[in-house]
Structure formats: structure tokens, C-alpha cells
N, C-alpha and C positions, 0 to 999 in steps of 0.2 A: 086384119090378121095374119096375111100374109107377109107383110113388111115385120110383124114383130116375131115372127118365129125366128129367122136367122140371128137378130137381135137377142132372143133369148138363149139359143144356143152359143152366141158368143160370149153372153154374161156366163153362163154355165161353165164354159170352158176355162175362163179366167179366173174363176172361183177356185176351180179344181186345180189350177195351177199354183194360185198363192196361197192355198190352204196348206199347213204343213202336214207331211206325209207321215206323221208320228214321230216317234225317237228314231233318231238316226242309228243306222245300223253300226252294230258295233264291230270295230274292226277285229279282224279275224285274227289271234295270235299266232305267230309262227312257230312251229315246234322247236323245244328247245336242241340246244348242241348235243349229239348223241356221244356218249361216253368213247374215250379212245380206246384201243385195244390194250393199252398198258394199265387202264382202269380196270377193265375185265380182268387181265392177269393178275392184279392185286387183289382183286376181290375172291377169286378162285382160289389164289394161292392161301389168301388169310383165313378161309373158309375150309377147305379141303386138304391141306398141308400144312394148316396152323402156324403159316410164315417161316415154316422152317425150323420152328421151336419143337422141341421133344413134347410128344404127347403125354399123358396121365402113365403110361406103360413105358416110355424112355424112347420109343419110335420115332425117328428122324424122316420126314417126308420131303422129298425134292421132286420138283417139276420139271420136267422137257416138254418145251409146246412144239406140236407140229401145225396147229392151226387154230385163229381166232377171228372170228368175223361179227360184227355188228350189223344188224338190219335196220331199215328205215320206222324211225319211230311211229307211235300211234297210241289212242288214249286206251286207256286200261278199262276194260269190262268187267263189273267185279266178280260176275258169275264165272268167268273163264280164267282172271288172272288172280282173285283173290288180293286185290291191292286196290286203295281208295279210289273211286270212281274219278275219271278227268286226270288221273296221272298219268303222265307220258312214261310209256312202256318202251324200251328197245329190244326186241328179242336178239340172244346173241348165242352163239355156239363156238366151243371151245374142244379143240381135240387137245390131248397130251399124253403122255407116259409119266407117271409117279413112280418113284422108286422108293420102298420103305424098307429102311435099314434098321435092322433090332440088334442094339449095342449089345445087348445081353447074351444073345447068340451068336452074333456075327453074321447073320444070314440078310439077305436082300430079297424082296419081292418086288418085280416089275409088274405093275399094273396099268392096261391101256385104257383110258377113259373118255367118252364122248358126253360132253355138258352140253344140254341147251338150257338155257337159263333167260330171264327176262330181266334187265337191269332197268332200275327206275330212282328217281332220287325220293327219299325218305321226308317226313314232316321237318327234319333239321336241315334238308339240303343236302345230306351227303348220299353218294351213290350208296346203293344196295342192291339186293336180287334174291328173287324167287327161284326155285329149280321147277324147271319145265320137265325135262326127262333127261335123268342122268344114268349113263350106264357104265360099268367097269368090268372088266375082267383081268383075273391073273394072266400073263405070259408067261413068265418065268421064276421061277424059286431058287435061289443059290445060296449054297452054303460058304461060309468064311474061307474056306480053301479053293472056292471056285466051281466045286462040282455041284452040277443040278439035282433037284429033286422033284419029285410030285407035288406041284401045289394044291394045298389043301380046298 
């Protein structure tokens, strides 16, 4: 019996090493390349400033950038992000001043914006975003003659 025990352990070890360990682990996908700051600027400009085109009231918005940053990507969580689960999300932040020119009156309003957004690729592969926390404040309101007035 003593001679058989080491042989039995050797046989079990050999079988354990020779047996497949199940399906091979799937290679972990690397996160996709984050959007450039130019992409984030374009998304914000197209959404908030209508790409520099007049809105339905004829107001023309232009943006002067203060800062734009894109954070490390992570997988979306449906409860927190309201985006399809598993989608790569890149938290981003942009600070900018937006000038709103009203041609009918000749007035200009300067607003200071701080936009925290989540940038991701939609189901078509295009960059898109959702608002996380967007704040703005009116800084200065100016008549066409250059005189300032209290912002509404």
C-alpha cells in the first residue's frame, strides 16, 4: 500500500495538469482611444453654440475656450450614466466664455460656462455626450454703444 500511494498522487497530478482548465480566458480589451480636445470642443460648440449659426431668434453664439480636459475612460454604469452598459465613457470638463450677439438689438451677453460631460461613442460609432453638470452665469451685458447694463 505504501508503494502505491506515491504512484496514485503522481497519477492524479499528471491528470490534473493534462486536463483542460476550461475555456481560455478571453483577452481583456484595451480601452479605446479617448476623444481629443478638438472633438470635445466640436461637440460642445455644435450643441451649446449651434456651431456659430444663428438660432431661431437670430442670436449668434461664439465660444472662447478657457480649458478642456478629458479623463481616463471607464465602462458606463447604467444607473449613473444613463448610457448603454459596457460603453466606454470619458468624463470631460470644459470651461469657456460664450458671447451671445443679438443682431436685432445690437446687444451682447457674456456668459461663463463650466461643463462637465461624459463623452462616448454612440451605436453608430460617432462621438456623442451627455451632460453631467453644466453651469453658466451671465458676466456682462453690453449695448451696441458699448455701455453695460444689469444682466437679466
